C-alpha positions, 0 to 999 in steps of 0.5 A: 151417187152422192146427194147433197143433204140440204136443210130447210134453213140454215142453223143458228151458228154457235153463240160466241165472241169473234178472236181478234185474229188476222182473219177474225176467224171463229175461235175453235171449241175442240177437236171437230171430225167435221167440216169446222177442223179442216184446212182451206186456202183462202185469199183476201184483200188488203187495202194499201190506201184506205181512201183509194179503191184502187189500191187493193191486192189480193193475196193467198193464206192457208188456214188449219181451221182445227188449230186456235190461234195465229198459228192456224194462218200461213201466208202462201204469197206476199203480193201486197207486201212487195215494193210494186204491189201485185195480184195473187188470186184464183186458185186450186190445190193439187189432188194430193193436197201439197201444192197450189196453182194460182193466177199471179200479176207478180210479172205483169200480165196475169200468169199461172205459177204453181208453189207448194203450200208450205212456207218453210224459210218464213218468207211469206211465199210458198216454197219451189214458185214456179211459172207454168208459161201461161200468161193472158189478161183473161186468165182465172179460175184453174182447177187441177183434178186427178189424172193429171188434168187442169182447167182454166179461162183463158182468152180467145183471139177476140180476147173473150174468156173461154175454157181451156185444158191442160195436162198437168205433171207433178213437177208441175208443167203443163202440155197439151194446152187447148180451148175447148169452148168456142163463141163470143160469149165471155165464159168464167169459172171452170170446174171439172167433174171428178171423173173428168169428163164434164166441165161446169162453167158460167157464160156472159150474155146480154139481152137487148134493152134489158141487160147483162146476165149469167148463165150456166153451161156445161162441156162434154168432153166425149164429143164436145157438147156444149149446153146451156142450163139456165133460163133467160132473164136471170143471174146464175153462176158459180157452178160446182159439182157434188162428188160422185154425182151429176148434181151441182150447186150455184148462185142464182136470183131465181126467186127474185130476179135482180135481187141477191143471189141464194144457193141452189142444188139441182140435178143436170140433164143434158139430154133433155129440158130443162136441163136443172131438174129438182132445184132446190134452194140452199140459202134464202138469207134476206139482204145477203147475197150468197156465191161461190158454193164448194162442196168439200171433196168427200161431199160432206161440207158446203162452203160459200161466201156471204155478203150482207152489204153493210159495208158500203165501200170495198169488200164486204164479203166472209167465209161460211162453212155448212156441216151437210150432215148435221146442218150446222152452218158458221161464219169462219171469217169476220174481216169482211175481205175474203175473195176466194177459197178452195178446200184442201183435199 
């Protein structure tokens, strides 16, 4: 079992000037054989009208952190540049690291698309772009794993997001699409374990007279068992699995309900409550919300989004990466407009 190694507190990032790149990427200090020389996909917001919060669109980029300068960034979608702008969001790499499946509104309704993670002809779009034929207003959170399995969120007959699965071929093309969670509560996020036996997600619910909350949930595919992991009255979301284990990382306000989210790890036990055992804090940064933790495929690195609230208007999110072997934690972007990311396998 791979255990997530947690430092007691975040270490201070290397002091250096932030380079004047498109994303405000931190400078490269040499070749790192660790977390800081890898390739990731990232999505960022673009304001078309700085005075109108509704005129904001998301696009996908590939970043090679080992390369200094603008050559490290490859734009893979150009929705914000189109005559009629549209969003490109919620993406996942193919297991071989050559393709990306994502949600795009280029045809109006959110729709699953796939593309090569290269732009050979320089048109600011990934090559061999195709639609996968699944469109829905609640579409999101695709996750592609080895063995030709894809999980994603799609609306049910009542418009509530539910976890769906499909077989995905190398072309890619989808088949055997089916809903695997049921019930009235809205699901968001869908993350397979590496062996494809479990899917984690967050479930929205309302406590009468108190407010709206999110609980972590897990679906066991072999018998369709659905288990809520979280205690009521807290917000817990953005679950990811540590490769090769039953351990999860997630965002939660459990230390101070109603306040900023911090990151935690825990062991999942579906057989007995409490279902989250050995809960350990990963981050606890004052006045900062940390969300969307994602463990690298080899289990050595943790990336997440941090928001310190200093920008009162619009997005305020940047990407951080922590090396779980050395405990070094770095701010990777300073553009304050990051909406999502995914490690390249």
